[in-house]
MDAnalysis code that builds the backbone (N, CA, C; Angstrom):
import MDAnalysis as mda
import numpy as np

u = mda.Universe.empty(168, n_residues=56, atom_resindex=np.repeat(np.arange(56), 3), trajectory=True)
u.add_TopologyAttr("name", ["N", "CA", "C"] * 56)
u.add_TopologyAttr("resid", np.arange(1, 57))
u.add_TopologyAttr("resname", ["UNK", "UNK", "UNK", "UNK", "UNK", "UNK", "UNK", "UNK", "UNK", "UNK", "UNK", "UNK", "UNK", "UNK", "UNK", "UNK", "UNK", "UNK", "UNK", "UNK", "UNK", "UNK", "UNK", "UNK", "UNK", "UNK", "UNK", "UNK", "UNK", "UNK", "UNK", "UNK", "UNK", "UNK", "UNK", "UNK", "UNK", "UNK", "UNK", "UNK", "UNK", "UNK", "UNK", "UNK", "UNK", "UNK", "UNK", "UNK", "UNK", "UNK", "UNK", "UNK", "UNK", "UNK", "UNK", "UNK"])
u.atoms.positions = np.array([
    [304.015, 107.020, -85.847],
    [304.489, 107.937, -84.938],
    [305.644, 106.841, -84.090],
    [305.329, 105.309, -84.322],
    [306.249, 104.732, -83.664],
    [307.306, 104.792, -84.369],
    [307.278, 104.470, -85.841],
    [308.389, 104.246, -86.942],
    [309.425, 105.709, -86.917],
    [308.527, 106.959, -86.651],
    [309.343, 107.908, -86.794],
    [310.434, 108.181, -85.024],
    [309.807, 107.528, -83.999],
    [310.458, 107.527, -82.414],
    [311.377, 106.681, -82.993],
    [310.957, 105.391, -83.441],
    [312.606, 104.461, -84.163],
    [313.494, 105.208, -84.176],
    [313.129, 105.943, -85.458],
    [314.346, 106.808, -85.975],
    [315.078, 107.561, -85.330],
    [314.144, 108.355, -84.696],
    [314.605, 109.132, -83.622],
    [315.676, 108.724, -82.589],
    [315.346, 107.100, -81.887],
    [316.070, 106.545, -81.520],
    [317.457, 106.115, -82.034],
    [317.565, 105.728, -82.936],
    [318.545, 104.992, -83.638],
    [319.535, 106.277, -83.965],
    [318.971, 107.505, -84.181],
    [320.008, 108.731, -84.318],
    [320.597, 109.056, -82.875],
    [319.574, 109.016, -81.945],
    [320.016, 109.493, -80.827],
    [321.326, 108.561, -80.100],
    [320.928, 107.407, -80.377],
    [321.991, 106.185, -79.830],
    [323.535, 106.712, -80.784],
    [323.074, 106.943, -82.066],
    [324.569, 107.060, -82.852],
    [325.043, 107.759, -82.670],
    [324.334, 109.134, -81.983],
    [325.353, 110.349, -81.444],
    [326.113, 110.089, -80.284],
    [325.103, 109.557, -79.133],
    [325.889, 109.306, -78.211],
    [326.900, 108.074, -78.413],
    [327.140, 107.066, -78.931],
    [328.030, 106.472, -79.469],
    [329.380, 107.370, -80.214],
    [328.903, 107.826, -81.236],
    [330.332, 108.881, -81.422],
    [330.689, 109.768, -80.572],
    [330.184, 110.370, -79.524],
    [329.940, 111.357, -78.407],
    [331.315, 110.614, -77.718],
    [330.704, 109.467, -77.250],
    [331.967, 108.502, -76.446],
    [332.957, 108.008, -77.156],
    [332.962, 107.567, -78.351],
    [334.151, 107.622, -78.924],
    [335.002, 108.848, -78.953],
    [334.418, 109.802, -79.224],
    [335.471, 111.059, -79.297],
    [335.561, 111.452, -78.014],
    [335.441, 111.126, -76.824],
    [335.901, 111.421, -75.829],
    [337.015, 110.385, -75.307],
    [336.658, 109.333, -75.763],
    [337.835, 108.105, -75.981],
    [339.145, 108.502, -76.803],
    [338.704, 109.721, -77.903],
    [339.751, 109.426, -78.637],
    [340.942, 110.914, -77.850],
    [340.242, 111.978, -77.517],
    [340.527, 112.969, -76.803],
    [341.281, 112.544, -75.454],
    [340.934, 111.539, -74.980],
    [341.089, 111.160, -73.763],
    [342.953, 110.402, -73.897],
    [342.986, 109.829, -74.947],
    [344.139, 108.994, -75.410],
    [345.056, 110.645, -76.073],
    [344.732, 111.197, -76.027],
    [345.771, 111.857, -76.855],
    [346.065, 113.089, -75.462],
    [345.042, 113.406, -74.526],
    [345.457, 114.897, -73.546],
    [345.774, 113.569, -72.403],
    [345.525, 112.583, -71.999],
    [345.767, 111.988, -70.944],
    [345.391, 112.544, -69.807],
    [346.292, 112.646, -69.143],
    [345.537, 113.156, -67.551],
    [345.215, 114.843, -67.408],
    [345.229, 115.619, -68.755],
    [345.284, 117.098, -68.567],
    [343.889, 117.326, -69.043],
    [342.826, 116.383, -69.337],
    [341.851, 116.254, -70.197],
    [340.512, 116.039, -68.235],
    [339.742, 116.587, -68.271],
    [339.024, 116.344, -67.053],
    [338.044, 115.406, -67.239],
    [337.914, 114.487, -66.452],
    [336.815, 113.757, -66.395],
    [335.318, 114.044, -66.853],
    [334.610, 113.086, -67.057],
    [333.283, 113.555, -67.763],
    [332.360, 112.379, -66.944],
    [331.995, 112.710, -65.568],
    [331.296, 111.786, -64.704],
    [329.811, 111.187, -65.370],
    [329.136, 111.922, -66.008],
    [327.989, 111.477, -66.771],
    [328.250, 110.240, -67.871],
    [329.691, 110.264, -68.400],
    [330.032, 109.305, -69.371],
    [330.788, 108.018, -68.573],
    [330.712, 108.216, -67.480],
    [331.092, 106.972, -66.418],
    [330.649, 105.972, -65.830],
    [329.217, 106.438, -65.981],
    [327.984, 105.630, -65.350],
    [327.477, 104.958, -66.544],
    [327.282, 103.417, -66.174],
    [326.265, 102.883, -67.195],
    [324.947, 103.581, -67.539],
    [324.290, 104.348, -67.951],
    [323.177, 104.985, -67.940],
    [322.231, 104.598, -69.480],
    [323.049, 104.117, -70.325],
    [322.759, 103.448, -71.302],
    [322.742, 102.329, -71.416],
    [321.891, 101.297, -71.890],
    [322.403, 100.150, -72.170],
    [322.129, 100.204, -73.958],
    [322.802, 98.942, -74.338],
    [322.642, 99.017, -75.867],
    [321.278, 98.289, -76.023],
    [320.991, 98.920, -77.243],
    [319.382, 98.905, -77.634],
    [319.656, 97.659, -78.672],
    [318.426, 97.000, -78.968],
    [318.553, 95.943, -79.996],
    [319.275, 96.600, -81.352],
    [318.141, 97.833, -81.550],
    [319.072, 98.063, -83.117],
    [320.249, 98.481, -82.987],
    [321.054, 98.945, -81.995],
    [322.609, 98.833, -81.938],
    [323.348, 97.941, -81.663],
    [323.109, 96.785, -81.167],
    [323.390, 95.533, -81.293],
    [323.559, 95.053, -82.761],
    [321.966, 94.984, -83.445],
    [322.244, 94.398, -84.960],
    [323.073, 95.316, -85.823],
    [323.394, 96.643, -85.410],
    [324.169, 97.544, -86.239],
    [325.644, 96.889, -86.055],
    [325.806, 96.533, -85.342],
    [327.449, 95.721, -84.546],
    [328.284, 94.918, -85.212],
    [326.565, 93.719, -85.278],
    [326.758, 92.058, -86.137],
    [326.713, 92.037, -87.196],
])
């Protein structure tokens, strides 16, 4: 069960990182025309050890 949750956590972190990257790209293209997304401005998620290992 722990292994399954670990896989899910990695998938969730990947989706969140991809979403944040996509929003950043859209903001770069659309500029001020794109509305702010308040939930992405808050540091709700901290880097997990798994995501830090992927970046290293």
